[in-house]
C-alpha positions in Angstrom: 73.9 257.9 84.5 71.3 256.2 86.7 70.8 253.4 84.2 74.5 252.7 83.8 74.9 252.6 87.6 72.0 250.2 87.9 73.5 247.9 85.3 76.9 248.0 87.1 75.2 247.2 90.5 73.4 244.2 88.9 76.7 242.9 87.4 78.4 243.3 90.8 75.7 241.5 92.7 75.6 238.6 90.1 79.4 238.3 90.3 79.4 238.1 94.1 76.8 235.3 93.9 78.8 233.4 91.3 82.0 233.7 93.4 80.3 232.7 96.7 78.3 229.6 95.5 79.0 226.4 93.6 76.1 225.9 91.2 75.4 222.7 89.2 72.4 221.1 87.5 70.5 218.6 89.5 70.7 215.0 88.6 68.4 214.0 85.8 68.2 217.6 84.4 67.9 217.5 80.6 69.5 220.7 79.2 68.3 219.9 75.6 64.7 219.6 76.8 65.1 222.8 78.8 66.5 224.7 75.7 63.7 223.4 73.6 61.2 224.7 76.1 62.4 228.3 75.9 59.9 230.6 74.2 61.1 234.0 72.9 58.3 236.5 73.0 60.0 239.9 73.7 61.1 238.2 77.0 62.1 234.6 77.4 59.5 232.3 78.8 60.6 229.0 80.4 58.1 226.2 80.0 60.5 223.7 81.8 61.9 224.1 85.2 65.6 225.0 85.6 66.7 222.6 88.3 69.9 223.8 89.9 71.6 222.8 93.2 73.5 225.5 95.0 76.1 225.1 97.7 78.0 227.8 99.5 81.8 227.7 98.9 83.8 227.1 102.0 86.1 229.9 103.0 84.2 232.7 101.1 83.2 235.5 103.4 81.0 238.0 101.6 80.9 240.4 104.5 84.7 241.2 104.1 84.2 242.6 100.6 81.2 244.8 101.0 81.6 248.2 99.3 
């Protein structure tokens, strides 16, 4: 039960972030080079930086929808 609840809370938090912010790759970011730099060793290791720009979406109030 605890593990299922923890996964649900993580999905909820991630969904709120995705809905509240516009995210885009920074100019000059090379997705192919980033993908080539991923190493799978039980967990994924990133050898290249994931360059992302984040802007808050206007009109989204996260405080209104707190459970």
